[in-house]
Chimera marker file (.cmm) of the C-alpha trace (Angstrom):
<marker_set name="trace">
<marker id="1" x="3.016" y="32.527" z="21.568" r="1" g="1" b="0" radius="0.5"/>
<marker id="2" x="2.484" y="31.756" z="25.744" r="1" g="1" b="0" radius="0.5"/>
<marker id="3" x="0.688" y="28.939" z="25.849" r="1" g="1" b="0" radius="0.5"/>
<marker id="4" x="2.974" y="26.921" z="22.986" r="1" g="1" b="0" radius="0.5"/>
<marker id="5" x="5.961" y="28.381" z="25.350" r="1" g="1" b="0" radius="0.5"/>
<marker id="6" x="4.258" y="26.684" z="28.223" r="1" g="1" b="0" radius="0.5"/>
<marker id="7" x="3.321" y="23.618" z="26.614" r="1" g="1" b="0" radius="0.5"/>
<marker id="8" x="7.153" y="22.950" z="25.459" r="1" g="1" b="0" radius="0.5"/>
<marker id="9" x="8.413" y="23.446" z="28.932" r="1" g="1" b="0" radius="0.5"/>
<marker id="10" x="6.468" y="20.745" z="30.212" r="1" g="1" b="0" radius="0.5"/>
<marker id="11" x="7.563" y="18.260" z="27.547" r="1" g="1" b="0" radius="0.5"/>
<marker id="12" x="4.027" y="17.415" z="25.707" r="1" g="1" b="0" radius="0.5"/>
<marker id="13" x="4.715" y="17.200" z="21.789" r="1" g="1" b="0" radius="0.5"/>
<marker id="14" x="2.001" y="18.381" z="19.451" r="1" g="1" b="0" radius="0.5"/>
<marker id="15" x="-0.120" y="15.614" z="17.098" r="1" g="1" b="0" radius="0.5"/>
<marker id="16" x="1.374" y="16.205" z="14.637" r="1" g="1" b="0" radius="0.5"/>
<marker id="17" x="4.831" y="16.071" z="16.230" r="1" g="1" b="0" radius="0.5"/>
<marker id="18" x="3.528" y="12.289" z="17.475" r="1" g="1" b="0" radius="0.5"/>
<marker id="19" x="2.020" y="11.635" z="14.220" r="1" g="1" b="0" radius="0.5"/>
<marker id="20" x="5.161" y="11.852" z="11.962" r="1" g="1" b="0" radius="0.5"/>
<marker id="21" x="7.859" y="10.176" z="14.366" r="1" g="1" b="0" radius="0.5"/>
<marker id="22" x="9.869" y="7.996" z="11.522" r="1" g="1" b="0" radius="0.5"/>
<marker id="23" x="8.402" y="4.988" z="10.861" r="1" g="1" b="0" radius="0.5"/>
<marker id="24" x="4.947" y="6.679" z="9.567" r="1" g="1" b="0" radius="0.5"/>
<marker id="25" x="6.728" y="8.643" z="7.388" r="1" g="1" b="0" radius="0.5"/>
<marker id="26" x="8.255" y="5.041" z="6.472" r="1" g="1" b="0" radius="0.5"/>
<marker id="27" x="5.267" y="3.276" z="6.263" r="1" g="1" b="0" radius="0.5"/>
<marker id="28" x="3.361" y="6.413" z="4.159" r="1" g="1" b="0" radius="0.5"/>
<marker id="29" x="5.916" y="6.621" z="1.480" r="1" g="1" b="0" radius="0.5"/>
<marker id="30" x="6.356" y="2.472" z="0.868" r="1" g="1" b="0" radius="0.5"/>
<marker id="31" x="1.889" y="3.219" z="0.655" r="1" g="1" b="0" radius="0.5"/>
<marker id="32" x="2.349" y="6.192" z="-1.517" r="1" g="1" b="0" radius="0.5"/>
<marker id="33" x="4.957" y="3.551" z="-3.520" r="1" g="1" b="0" radius="0.5"/>
<marker id="34" x="2.891" y="0.729" z="-4.058" r="1" g="1" b="0" radius="0.5"/>
<marker id="35" x="-0.039" y="3.231" z="-5.243" r="1" g="1" b="0" radius="0.5"/>
<marker id="36" x="2.121" y="5.173" z="-7.449" r="1" g="1" b="0" radius="0.5"/>
<marker id="37" x="3.172" y="2.073" z="-9.237" r="1" g="1" b="0" radius="0.5"/>
<marker id="38" x="-0.945" y="0.742" z="-8.697" r="1" g="1" b="0" radius="0.5"/>
<marker id="39" x="-2.232" y="3.285" z="-10.940" r="1" g="1" b="0" radius="0.5"/>
<marker id="40" x="0.647" y="2.893" z="-13.181" r="1" g="1" b="0" radius="0.5"/>
<marker id="41" x="-0.054" y="-0.309" z="-14.192" r="1" g="1" b="0" radius="0.5"/>
<marker id="42" x="-3.944" y="0.575" z="-14.299" r="1" g="1" b="0" radius="0.5"/>
<marker id="43" x="-2.959" y="2.826" z="-16.867" r="1" g="1" b="0" radius="0.5"/>
<marker id="44" x="-1.173" y="0.462" z="-18.326" r="1" g="1" b="0" radius="0.5"/>
<marker id="45" x="-2.848" y="-1.989" z="-18.651" r="1" g="1" b="0" radius="0.5"/>
<marker id="46" x="-6.270" y="-0.773" z="-19.588" r="1" g="1" b="0" radius="0.5"/>
<marker id="47" x="-7.873" y="-1.319" z="-22.851" r="1" g="1" b="0" radius="0.5"/>
<marker id="48" x="-5.424" y="-4.475" z="-23.563" r="1" g="1" b="0" radius="0.5"/>
<marker id="49" x="-6.096" y="-7.278" z="-23.341" r="1" g="1" b="0" radius="0.5"/>
<marker id="50" x="-3.759" y="-9.286" z="-20.822" r="1" g="1" b="0" radius="0.5"/>
<marker id="51" x="-4.974" y="-6.560" z="-18.433" r="1" g="1" b="0" radius="0.5"/>
<marker id="52" x="-7.122" y="-8.744" z="-15.487" r="1" g="1" b="0" radius="0.5"/>
<marker id="53" x="-3.167" y="-10.735" z="-15.330" r="1" g="1" b="0" radius="0.5"/>
<marker id="54" x="-1.838" y="-7.018" z="-13.824" r="1" g="1" b="0" radius="0.5"/>
<marker id="55" x="-2.471" y="-8.153" z="-10.638" r="1" g="1" b="0" radius="0.5"/>
<marker id="56" x="-0.970" y="-11.579" z="-10.268" r="1" g="1" b="0" radius="0.5"/>
<marker id="57" x="2.624" y="-9.403" z="-11.811" r="1" g="1" b="0" radius="0.5"/>
<marker id="58" x="1.885" y="-6.589" z="-9.484" r="1" g="1" b="0" radius="0.5"/>
<marker id="59" x="2.811" y="-9.859" z="-6.191" r="1" g="1" b="0" radius="0.5"/>
<marker id="60" x="6.163" y="-9.072" z="-7.114" r="1" g="1" b="0" radius="0.5"/>
<marker id="61" x="6.048" y="-5.309" z="-6.087" r="1" g="1" b="0" radius="0.5"/>
<marker id="62" x="3.388" y="-5.944" z="-3.714" r="1" g="1" b="0" radius="0.5"/>
<marker id="63" x="6.632" y="-8.731" z="-2.018" r="1" g="1" b="0" radius="0.5"/>
<marker id="64" x="9.138" y="-6.585" z="-2.459" r="1" g="1" b="0" radius="0.5"/>
<marker id="65" x="7.841" y="-3.051" z="-0.852" r="1" g="1" b="0" radius="0.5"/>
<marker id="66" x="6.660" y="-5.297" z="1.739" r="1" g="1" b="0" radius="0.5"/>
<marker id="67" x="10.480" y="-6.462" z="2.481" r="1" g="1" b="0" radius="0.5"/>
<marker id="68" x="11.495" y="-3.152" z="2.564" r="1" g="1" b="0" radius="0.5"/>
<marker id="69" x="9.536" y="-1.436" z="4.050" r="1" g="1" b="0" radius="0.5"/>
<marker id="70" x="7.741" y="-4.259" z="7.101" r="1" g="1" b="0" radius="0.5"/>
<marker id="71" x="4.167" y="-5.895" z="7.798" r="1" g="1" b="0" radius="0.5"/>
<marker id="72" x="1.960" y="-2.762" z="8.436" r="1" g="1" b="0" radius="0.5"/>
<marker id="73" x="3.268" y="-1.522" z="4.828" r="1" g="1" b="0" radius="0.5"/>
<marker id="74" x="3.184" y="-4.176" z="3.450" r="1" g="1" b="0" radius="0.5"/>
<marker id="75" x="-0.866" y="-5.239" z="4.170" r="1" g="1" b="0" radius="0.5"/>
<marker id="76" x="-2.066" y="-1.772" z="3.881" r="1" g="1" b="0" radius="0.5"/>
<marker id="77" x="0.192" y="-1.515" z="0.147" r="1" g="1" b="0" radius="0.5"/>
<marker id="78" x="-2.127" y="-5.139" z="-0.861" r="1" g="1" b="0" radius="0.5"/>
<marker id="79" x="-5.366" y="-3.104" z="0.068" r="1" g="1" b="0" radius="0.5"/>
<marker id="80" x="-4.980" y="-0.422" z="-1.555" r="1" g="1" b="0" radius="0.5"/>
<marker id="81" x="-3.448" y="-1.159" z="-4.642" r="1" g="1" b="0" radius="0.5"/>
<marker id="82" x="-6.928" y="-4.107" z="-4.942" r="1" g="1" b="0" radius="0.5"/>
<marker id="83" x="-8.826" y="-0.880" z="-4.584" r="1" g="1" b="0" radius="0.5"/>
<marker id="84" x="-7.339" y="0.597" z="-7.340" r="1" g="1" b="0" radius="0.5"/>
<marker id="85" x="-7.257" y="-1.985" z="-9.757" r="1" g="1" b="0" radius="0.5"/>
<marker id="86" x="-10.861" y="-2.493" z="-8.676" r="1" g="1" b="0" radius="0.5"/>
<marker id="87" x="-11.748" y="1.546" z="-9.788" r="1" g="1" b="0" radius="0.5"/>
<marker id="88" x="-9.830" y="1.834" z="-12.751" r="1" g="1" b="0" radius="0.5"/>
<marker id="89" x="-8.562" y="-0.924" z="-14.336" r="1" g="1" b="0" radius="0.5"/>
<marker id="90" x="-10.946" y="-3.469" z="-14.553" r="1" g="1" b="0" radius="0.5"/>
<marker id="91" x="-15.253" y="-2.770" z="-15.464" r="1" g="1" b="0" radius="0.5"/>
<marker id="92" x="-17.136" y="-1.120" z="-14.631" r="1" g="1" b="0" radius="0.5"/>
<marker id="93" x="-14.970" y="1.560" z="-13.570" r="1" g="1" b="0" radius="0.5"/>
<marker id="94" x="-15.882" y="3.838" z="-10.765" r="1" g="1" b="0" radius="0.5"/>
<marker id="95" x="-16.867" y="1.474" z="-8.919" r="1" g="1" b="0" radius="0.5"/>
<marker id="96" x="-15.081" y="-2.228" z="-6.422" r="1" g="1" b="0" radius="0.5"/>
<marker id="97" x="-17.287" y="-3.643" z="-8.102" r="1" g="1" b="0" radius="0.5"/>
<marker id="98" x="-14.939" y="-6.536" z="-11.180" r="1" g="1" b="0" radius="0.5"/>
<marker id="99" x="-17.838" y="-8.118" z="-13.362" r="1" g="1" b="0" radius="0.5"/>
<marker id="100" x="-15.111" y="-10.269" z="-14.965" r="1" g="1" b="0" radius="0.5"/>
<marker id="101" x="-14.685" y="-13.266" z="-13.108" r="1" g="1" b="0" radius="0.5"/>
<marker id="102" x="-11.189" y="-14.121" z="-13.558" r="1" g="1" b="0" radius="0.5"/>
<marker id="103" x="-10.316" y="-10.440" z="-12.599" r="1" g="1" b="0" radius="0.5"/>
<marker id="104" x="-11.796" y="-10.857" z="-9.689" r="1" g="1" b="0" radius="0.5"/>
<marker id="105" x="-10.253" y="-14.057" z="-8.828" r="1" g="1" b="0" radius="0.5"/>
<marker id="106" x="-6.709" y="-12.809" z="-9.869" r="1" g="1" b="0" radius="0.5"/>
<marker id="107" x="-7.460" y="-9.508" z="-7.590" r="1" g="1" b="0" radius="0.5"/>
<marker id="108" x="-8.184" y="-12.178" z="-4.665" r="1" g="1" b="0" radius="0.5"/>
<marker id="109" x="-5.060" y="-14.325" z="-5.236" r="1" g="1" b="0" radius="0.5"/>
<marker id="110" x="-3.292" y="-10.898" z="-5.203" r="1" g="1" b="0" radius="0.5"/>
<marker id="111" x="-4.626" y="-10.227" z="-1.656" r="1" g="1" b="0" radius="0.5"/>
<marker id="112" x="-4.023" y="-13.328" z="0.116" r="1" g="1" b="0" radius="0.5"/>
<marker id="113" x="-0.314" y="-13.888" z="-1.366" r="1" g="1" b="0" radius="0.5"/>
<marker id="114" x="0.665" y="-10.023" z="-0.246" r="1" g="1" b="0" radius="0.5"/>
<marker id="115" x="-1.614" y="-10.569" z="2.886" r="1" g="1" b="0" radius="0.5"/>
<marker id="116" x="0.310" y="-13.631" z="3.705" r="1" g="1" b="0" radius="0.5"/>
<marker id="117" x="4.023" y="-12.033" z="2.535" r="1" g="1" b="0" radius="0.5"/>
<marker id="118" x="3.184" y="-9.918" z="4.811" r="1" g="1" b="0" radius="0.5"/>
<marker id="119" x="2.701" y="-11.657" z="8.231" r="1" g="1" b="0" radius="0.5"/>
<marker id="120" x="4.651" y="-14.821" z="6.993" r="1" g="1" b="0" radius="0.5"/>
<marker id="121" x="7.698" y="-12.804" z="5.975" r="1" g="1" b="0" radius="0.5"/>
<marker id="122" x="7.989" y="-9.667" z="5.755" r="1" g="1" b="0" radius="0.5"/>
<marker id="123" x="10.370" y="-7.823" z="8.847" r="1" g="1" b="0" radius="0.5"/>
<marker id="124" x="8.100" y="-6.281" z="11.377" r="1" g="1" b="0" radius="0.5"/>
<marker id="125" x="9.820" y="-2.812" z="10.860" r="1" g="1" b="0" radius="0.5"/>
<marker id="126" x="11.397" y="-1.283" z="7.790" r="1" g="1" b="0" radius="0.5"/>
<marker id="127" x="14.464" y="-2.397" z="6.467" r="1" g="1" b="0" radius="0.5"/>
<marker id="128" x="15.059" y="1.506" z="5.754" r="1" g="1" b="0" radius="0.5"/>
<marker id="129" x="16.568" y="2.415" z="9.161" r="1" g="1" b="0" radius="0.5"/>
<marker id="130" x="17.304" y="-1.353" z="10.990" r="1" g="1" b="0" radius="0.5"/>
<marker id="131" x="20.853" y="-1.329" z="11.206" r="1" g="1" b="0" radius="0.5"/>
<link id1="1" id2="2" r="1" g="1" b="0" radius="0.2"/>
<link id1="2" id2="3" r="1" g="1" b="0" radius="0.2"/>
<link id1="3" id2="4" r="1" g="1" b="0" radius="0.2"/>
<link id1="4" id2="5" r="1" g="1" b="0" radius="0.2"/>
<link id1="5" id2="6" r="1" g="1" b="0" radius="0.2"/>
<link id1="6" id2="7" r="1" g="1" b="0" radius="0.2"/>
<link id1="7" id2="8" r="1" g="1" b="0" radius="0.2"/>
<link id1="8" id2="9" r="1" g="1" b="0" radius="0.2"/>
<link id1="9" id2="10" r="1" g="1" b="0" radius="0.2"/>
<link id1="10" id2="11" r="1" g="1" b="0" radius="0.2"/>
<link id1="11" id2="12" r="1" g="1" b="0" radius="0.2"/>
<link id1="12" id2="13" r="1" g="1" b="0" radius="0.2"/>
<link id1="13" id2="14" r="1" g="1" b="0" radius="0.2"/>
<link id1="14" id2="15" r="1" g="1" b="0" radius="0.2"/>
<link id1="15" id2="16" r="1" g="1" b="0" radius="0.2"/>
<link id1="16" id2="17" r="1" g="1" b="0" radius="0.2"/>
<link id1="17" id2="18" r="1" g="1" b="0" radius="0.2"/>
<link id1="18" id2="19" r="1" g="1" b="0" radius="0.2"/>
<link id1="19" id2="20" r="1" g="1" b="0" radius="0.2"/>
<link id1="20" id2="21" r="1" g="1" b="0" radius="0.2"/>
<link id1="21" id2="22" r="1" g="1" b="0" radius="0.2"/>
<link id1="22" id2="23" r="1" g="1" b="0" radius="0.2"/>
<link id1="23" id2="24" r="1" g="1" b="0" radius="0.2"/>
<link id1="24" id2="25" r="1" g="1" b="0" radius="0.2"/>
<link id1="25" id2="26" r="1" g="1" b="0" radius="0.2"/>
<link id1="26" id2="27" r="1" g="1" b="0" radius="0.2"/>
<link id1="27" id2="28" r="1" g="1" b="0" radius="0.2"/>
<link id1="28" id2="29" r="1" g="1" b="0" radius="0.2"/>
<link id1="29" id2="30" r="1" g="1" b="0" radius="0.2"/>
<link id1="30" id2="31" r="1" g="1" b="0" radius="0.2"/>
<link id1="31" id2="32" r="1" g="1" b="0" radius="0.2"/>
<link id1="32" id2="33" r="1" g="1" b="0" radius="0.2"/>
<link id1="33" id2="34" r="1" g="1" b="0" radius="0.2"/>
<link id1="34" id2="35" r="1" g="1" b="0" radius="0.2"/>
<link id1="35" id2="36" r="1" g="1" b="0" radius="0.2"/>
<link id1="36" id2="37" r="1" g="1" b="0" radius="0.2"/>
<link id1="37" id2="38" r="1" g="1" b="0" radius="0.2"/>
<link id1="38" id2="39" r="1" g="1" b="0" radius="0.2"/>
<link id1="39" id2="40" r="1" g="1" b="0" radius="0.2"/>
<link id1="40" id2="41" r="1" g="1" b="0" radius="0.2"/>
<link id1="41" id2="42" r="1" g="1" b="0" radius="0.2"/>
<link id1="42" id2="43" r="1" g="1" b="0" radius="0.2"/>
<link id1="43" id2="44" r="1" g="1" b="0" radius="0.2"/>
<link id1="44" id2="45" r="1" g="1" b="0" radius="0.2"/>
<link id1="45" id2="46" r="1" g="1" b="0" radius="0.2"/>
<link id1="46" id2="47" r="1" g="1" b="0" radius="0.2"/>
<link id1="47" id2="48" r="1" g="1" b="0" radius="0.2"/>
<link id1="48" id2="49" r="1" g="1" b="0" radius="0.2"/>
<link id1="49" id2="50" r="1" g="1" b="0" radius="0.2"/>
<link id1="50" id2="51" r="1" g="1" b="0" radius="0.2"/>
<link id1="51" id2="52" r="1" g="1" b="0" radius="0.2"/>
<link id1="52" id2="53" r="1" g="1" b="0" radius="0.2"/>
<link id1="53" id2="54" r="1" g="1" b="0" radius="0.2"/>
<link id1="54" id2="55" r="1" g="1" b="0" radius="0.2"/>
<link id1="55" id2="56" r="1" g="1" b="0" radius="0.2"/>
<link id1="56" id2="57" r="1" g="1" b="0" radius="0.2"/>
<link id1="57" id2="58" r="1" g="1" b="0" radius="0.2"/>
<link id1="58" id2="59" r="1" g="1" b="0" radius="0.2"/>
<link id1="59" id2="60" r="1" g="1" b="0" radius="0.2"/>
<link id1="60" id2="61" r="1" g="1" b="0" radius="0.2"/>
<link id1="61" id2="62" r="1" g="1" b="0" radius="0.2"/>
<link id1="62" id2="63" r="1" g="1" b="0" radius="0.2"/>
<link id1="63" id2="64" r="1" g="1" b="0" radius="0.2"/>
<link id1="64" id2="65" r="1" g="1" b="0" radius="0.2"/>
<link id1="65" id2="66" r="1" g="1" b="0" radius="0.2"/>
<link id1="66" id2="67" r="1" g="1" b="0" radius="0.2"/>
<link id1="67" id2="68" r="1" g="1" b="0" radius="0.2"/>
<link id1="68" id2="69" r="1" g="1" b="0" radius="0.2"/>
<link id1="69" id2="70" r="1" g="1" b="0" radius="0.2"/>
<link id1="70" id2="71" r="1" g="1" b="0" radius="0.2"/>
<link id1="71" id2="72" r="1" g="1" b="0" radius="0.2"/>
<link id1="72" id2="73" r="1" g="1" b="0" radius="0.2"/>
<link id1="73" id2="74" r="1" g="1" b="0" radius="0.2"/>
<link id1="74" id2="75" r="1" g="1" b="0" radius="0.2"/>
<link id1="75" id2="76" r="1" g="1" b="0" radius="0.2"/>
<link id1="76" id2="77" r="1" g="1" b="0" radius="0.2"/>
<link id1="77" id2="78" r="1" g="1" b="0" radius="0.2"/>
<link id1="78" id2="79" r="1" g="1" b="0" radius="0.2"/>
<link id1="79" id2="80" r="1" g="1" b="0" radius="0.2"/>
<link id1="80" id2="81" r="1" g="1" b="0" radius="0.2"/>
<link id1="81" id2="82" r="1" g="1" b="0" radius="0.2"/>
<link id1="82" id2="83" r="1" g="1" b="0" radius="0.2"/>
<link id1="83" id2="84" r="1" g="1" b="0" radius="0.2"/>
<link id1="84" id2="85" r="1" g="1" b="0" radius="0.2"/>
<link id1="85" id2="86" r="1" g="1" b="0" radius="0.2"/>
<link id1="86" id2="87" r="1" g="1" b="0" radius="0.2"/>
<link id1="87" id2="88" r="1" g="1" b="0" radius="0.2"/>
<link id1="88" id2="89" r="1" g="1" b="0" radius="0.2"/>
<link id1="89" id2="90" r="1" g="1" b="0" radius="0.2"/>
<link id1="90" id2="91" r="1" g="1" b="0" radius="0.2"/>
<link id1="91" id2="92" r="1" g="1" b="0" radius="0.2"/>
<link id1="92" id2="93" r="1" g="1" b="0" radius="0.2"/>
<link id1="93" id2="94" r="1" g="1" b="0" radius="0.2"/>
<link id1="94" id2="95" r="1" g="1" b="0" radius="0.2"/>
<link id1="95" id2="96" r="1" g="1" b="0" radius="0.2"/>
<link id1="96" id2="97" r="1" g="1" b="0" radius="0.2"/>
<link id1="97" id2="98" r="1" g="1" b="0" radius="0.2"/>
<link id1="98" id2="99" r="1" g="1" b="0" radius="0.2"/>
<link id1="99" id2="100" r="1" g="1" b="0" radius="0.2"/>
<link id1="100" id2="101" r="1" g="1" b="0" radius="0.2"/>
<link id1="101" id2="102" r="1" g="1" b="0" radius="0.2"/>
<link id1="102" id2="103" r="1" g="1" b="0" radius="0.2"/>
<link id1="103" id2="104" r="1" g="1" b="0" radius="0.2"/>
<link id1="104" id2="105" r="1" g="1" b="0" radius="0.2"/>
<link id1="105" id2="106" r="1" g="1" b="0" radius="0.2"/>
<link id1="106" id2="107" r="1" g="1" b="0" radius="0.2"/>
<link id1="107" id2="108" r="1" g="1" b="0" radius="0.2"/>
<link id1="108" id2="109" r="1" g="1" b="0" radius="0.2"/>
<link id1="109" id2="110" r="1" g="1" b="0" radius="0.2"/>
<link id1="110" id2="111" r="1" g="1" b="0" radius="0.2"/>
<link id1="111" id2="112" r="1" g="1" b="0" radius="0.2"/>
<link id1="112" id2="113" r="1" g="1" b="0" radius="0.2"/>
<link id1="113" id2="114" r="1" g="1" b="0" radius="0.2"/>
<link id1="114" id2="115" r="1" g="1" b="0" radius="0.2"/>
<link id1="115" id2="116" r="1" g="1" b="0" radius="0.2"/>
<link id1="116" id2="117" r="1" g="1" b="0" radius="0.2"/>
<link id1="117" id2="118" r="1" g="1" b="0" radius="0.2"/>
<link id1="118" id2="119" r="1" g="1" b="0" radius="0.2"/>
<link id1="119" id2="120" r="1" g="1" b="0" radius="0.2"/>
<link id1="120" id2="121" r="1" g="1" b="0" radius="0.2"/>
<link id1="121" id2="122" r="1" g="1" b="0" radius="0.2"/>
<link id1="122" id2="123" r="1" g="1" b="0" radius="0.2"/>
<link id1="123" id2="124" r="1" g="1" b="0" radius="0.2"/>
<link id1="124" id2="125" r="1" g="1" b="0" radius="0.2"/>
<link id1="125" id2="126" r="1" g="1" b="0" radius="0.2"/>
<link id1="126" id2="127" r="1" g="1" b="0" radius="0.2"/>
<link id1="127" id2="128" r="1" g="1" b="0" radius="0.2"/>
<link id1="128" id2="129" r="1" g="1" b="0" radius="0.2"/>
<link id1="129" id2="130" r="1" g="1" b="0" radius="0.2"/>
<link id1="130" id2="131" r="1" g="1" b="0" radius="0.2"/>
</marker_set>
């Protein structure tokens, strides 16, 4: 107990206190929301003939997430969504390999557009806390 009091008197923040600042919490919320949306889209589209088009439609979600939460979240969300789609939606499931050429191309376009939009047009920080 005395050690904790000594650290707090010295003004040293704990690692957890430094890690979970407001911008990091916003980033985590944005990435988790995008991951949930990608898993949901994978579950809805699984087994349908139009599942190869899901990454192209999901670009709208990525643009919204990047616009709200900033550049870093847009990039991380785009990469995470591509991994989720390749692992859960496209054959062979459970692997990041994609057997279908059209699905692979659509994943590539999703990555290109999502990352480019995040760098070029998304705000650098979260729009939730900007004034």
